[in-house]
N, C-alpha and C positions, 0 to 999 in steps of 0.2 A: 245882764246886772252885772259889773265890775267892781268886784267884792274889796278889791286891792288897790283901786284906782286912784285912790285920794295918800295912800304911803309917799312917802319925803326921803325916807332913808332906806329904802326898801324897792325892791320890783320885785314880782309876783307872775310867774308866767305857767300858765296851764297845759299841759300837751299828753296826749294819750295815756290819762292818770297819772301824770308827774308832775309837780310844781315844783319848779324852779325859781327857789329862791334867791335872789341877790343883794347882798348888800350894799348900799350905795350912799353912802356918808365921805364922800372925799376928804384926803386924799387918803388918811390909812383906817377907815370905816371905826374910828372911835365913838365909843357908846356911851350916852349921856341919856336923859330923860325920853326926849322921844324916839331914842331907837330901842329903848328898854317897853316903852308902849307900844310903838310897832312891831317888835319883835312876839311878846306874848299875843297881840291881835292878830295875828299871821299863823301862829302855830295851831291858835284854840279855835282860828276858822278852818284850819285844814283838818281838825279834829271832826268838823261835822259835815264836811265836802265828800259827797258821796262821788262825785268824778275827780276826788284825787285818794290813789293810794299807798303811793308817796312819796317824797318831799326831797329834793337834794338841794343843799346850804351851802355857796360858796361865797366870796367877796367881788366886788369891784374893785377894779387896779391891779396893785403890785400887793395887797394886803389880804388876808381874809378878815382879823380885824385886829387894830393894836391894842387892843382894852379899853380902858377907862381914858373920860377925853381929861387928859391932865391939864390942858391949854386952859380948859373951859373951866377950871377946878382951881388952878392955884390965884392963890390969893382972894379968893372967894369967904366971904364968912356969910355960915348956913346958918338960918333962922331958925329958933327950937323947931325940930321936929321933923325937919328938912332932909338930915340927914340919915336918920330912921327910915322916912318915906323913899329916898335914894337909893339903899341897900335893899328894902322891899323889893321896887320896883327891878334891880337887877338879879338878885335870885329868881323871883319869880318869871323874869325872860329865860333864863336857862332851862327853869323847869318848866317849862311850855313845850323846849323840845322833847324832854326825856319824856314828858307825858303825853304829848301828840299821838294820838290813838294810830297814828299810820306813822311808820318808819321813818326815819330822816337820816340821809347820808351826808357827811362831811366831804367837800373837794377846797381843799385847803390850799388854796393857790398861793399862800405865803404866807408871812409871818404869822401868829397865831397867838397873841402876848397875853398873859393874866387873863383877863374876862373874855379874852379872846377865845383862850384855851379852855376856859369854863363853856365856852359857845361848842366849841369843838366835843369837849371831855362828854356833852349832853348829849349829841348825835348819837347814832345805833351801831354805824359802819362809816370807819375814820378812810380815806384817800387822799394822799398830799401829790402834788406837784415837787420836783427837784428844789426849788424854790423855797418850799412849806417849809415851817419850823416850829415849833411850840416853846413855849417858856415863859417861865415869872418873872416880869424886871422887877418886881412893886420896891424891892429892897432894895435899889435905884434911886426911887422916886416916891420917896415917903409916905407906899401904901402897903400895906401887909392883903393876903388873899389869894384864894387858887390853890392853894394846898392841899385843900378837899378835892375838888375837881379832878387834881392830877391823882393824885392815890387812883381813883378808879384806872386808869393807864400806868402808872409806873410803879416802877419798885421803893422801899424803904429810904434805900441810902440813894439815889437819883431824886427823889422828890425834895429831898432835904438839901440834896445839894444845887438844885435848880431854883428854892426856896432862896437859900443863903448866899449865894452865888450869881445870881441872874443869868444863869446858862441856857443857850438856847440848845434845844436838840432837833440837829438837820431832818430834813423829810428822808433822806439817806438811811440814818441811824433809827429813826421813830420806823423804818418797814424792817432794819435787821433787828430791832428789841421785839417785831409783832405788835407794834402800838398802829400802825395801820395796813390796811390792806391792799396797801400798793404806792407805788412810790415812782412816778410816770414824768416824761416831757411835759411842758407848762402847756403846749398843742393838746396833749393827748390826754389832760387829767379831764375836763366837763366831759369829751365823749365818754369816757371810762365811767363815769360815774352815773352818767343819762345807761349805758348800757346795762350797769348794776343794778338799776331803778326800773330800767324794762324789765327784768328778770323776775324780780319780786313785784312788779305790776302785774306780772302773768299769772301769777299764783292765788288763789281765792279769798278775796279781800276780808271778808272774815276770819278764815285762819289766821292771816298776815297779822290782823286787829287781834286777835287771841291772843297768838306767838308773843306777841308784843307784851300787852297786858300780862301774861304768865313771868317775860323776862324782867320787868320793872318789878313782880311783885317778888319775884322768890331770891333776886338780888341780894338781900341781907339777911334771908333766913337759912335755918338749918340745912341738912340733905333730906332728913325725913318728912319735916315741915314743905321745904319747895318740893322735892318730887310728888305729895302728896296735892299740893294744889297745882303742879302739871296735870295731874291723873283727871285730877276735878275738869281744868280746862279742854280735856279733851275728851272726856264724855261732856261736857257744851260743847264744844264741837260737833260730836256724832248728833246732834239734835240738827241739825241745817242740811238741807239738799246740797250745798255745796262739798261736806265731808261724802256724802253718797255717791255723789258725781265723781270725786276723784280715785274712790275704792273702784267702783265701774271703769273709769276710765282706764286704768292700773290693771285688772280682770282683763280687759277688752284690747290692751295694747293700742289704746288712740290716746290720741291729746284732747284733756277735758274742756268743758265745755262751763264756766262759773259764772253764775246767774248772779253772786252775792245776796244769799239767803239759803 
């Protein structure tokens, strides 16, 4: 049974414990109601799939995601409550990626703007093609938003410059700033992302799930509280066979065989 067969603005292909999630809403993967609903569904389902250990998110075509569907919104008068519903769907789509129990790698194949930047920032590890960029163009199209997501990636001054001027930060500059792990030619982007995904998928799925849970939880904690939580997660991991197998494999100088239990 293909759990993702009915998608209209995404495709999902699962191979060797890796889910390749491709945004497929041409020409620029603009985000509207269907996009957000399908995005939530995909990453919530990935959380529950034992045959997926890591996901890669990328864009079809030349754009990662140009953000909100401006053309679809221009001139539209929303009925009472519709704006709140839209806002809720958008933020929950991004949170579905952050809160996904499996790590998500962003393979930024082109511009990631506004809500597209938010999608990328919601991911755990970011890679970009040379054609990729991040930007907040809302100031020029009658919108606001995205600044808080950008603050997870950029400095105080850079976020304000981006939000107040619409500056786009190129792939090469993203790599120089340490925002992304690699900036590669377009042809190398997916192979690089999938190679990293395979490296993660080879680890204990229990350890990876607990590690992501810990990272999400401690992000806004104090040093003392955050480290205490990590220590508790280490104790939790120690209850599983995978933890004991990892230690034995290290001591015996062999490759571990993880069972996910």
